[in-house]
C-alpha positions in Angstrom: 49.7 26.8 3.8 49.9 25.0 0.5 51.4 21.6 1.1 51.8 19.4 -2.0 52.1 15.6 -1.7 55.6 14.3 -2.2 54.3 11.1 -3.9 51.3 9.3 -5.2 49.0 8.0 -2.5 47.7 4.5 -2.9 44.9 3.2 -0.7 44.9 -0.5 -0.2 41.6 -1.8 1.1 41.5 -4.7 3.7 41.6 -8.0 2.0 42.7 -6.6 -1.4 45.4 -8.6 -3.1 48.6 -6.7 -4.2 51.4 -7.9 -6.4 54.2 -6.1 -4.5 55.5 -6.8 -1.0 55.3 -3.8 1.2 56.9 -2.7 4.5 55.6 0.0 6.8 57.9 2.8 7.8 57.0 5.4 10.4 58.1 8.9 9.5 56.9 10.8 12.5 53.9 11.2 14.8 50.7 10.2 13.0 52.3 9.6 9.6 53.0 6.2 8.0 54.9 5.7 4.8 54.4 2.5 2.8 57.4 1.5 0.8 57.3 -1.0 -2.1 60.1 -3.6 -1.9 61.7 -5.2 -4.9 62.3 -9.0 -4.7 66.0 -8.4 -3.9 65.1 -5.9 -1.1 62.7 -8.5 0.3 65.4 -11.1 0.2 67.8 -8.8 2.0 65.3 -7.9 4.8 64.5 -11.6 5.2 68.2 -12.5 5.4 68.9 -9.8 8.0 66.0 -11.1 10.2 67.2 -14.7 9.8 70.7 -13.6 10.8 69.4 -11.9 13.9 67.4 -15.0 14.8 70.4 -17.2 14.3 72.6 -15.0 16.5 69.9 -14.9 19.2 69.4 -18.7 19.2 73.2 -19.2 19.3 73.6 -16.9 22.3 70.7 -18.6 24.1 72.0 -22.1 23.4 75.4 -21.1 24.6 74.0 -19.8 27.8 72.0 -23.1 28.2 75.2 -25.1 27.7 77.0 -23.1 30.4 74.1 -23.6 32.8 74.0 -27.3 31.9 77.6 -27.8 32.8 77.1 -26.0 36.1 74.1 -28.2 36.9 76.0 -31.4 36.1 79.0 -30.3 38.3 76.7 -29.4 41.2 74.8 -32.7 40.8 78.1 -34.6 40.7 79.2 -32.9 44.0 75.9 -33.7 45.6 76.1 -37.3 44.5 79.7 -37.6 45.8 78.7 -36.0 49.1 75.9 -38.5 49.5 78.2 -41.5 48.6 80.8 -40.3 51.2 78.1 -39.9 53.9 78.6 -36.2 54.3 75.5 -34.6 55.7 74.5 -31.0 56.4 74.5 -30.0 60.1 71.0 -29.3 61.4 
């Protein structure tokens, strides 16, 4: 079979400096495609990742606040039970 390459292959040696940012995209088993990103594309990818991090931290902090309220209420009930002299039966 005569298979022609679809694009130019560029080999980047380890430690070699490049002037363009790159992102790795898998295109199937055993094949990796390297895509050059323009500065605007890099900015969009970075903004999307920061948005996902912000959403994740917001959800985690919201869950923490709900658990904090539950812990304060449970602690308040325990404190009041101790002040009123209520004890658990043994």
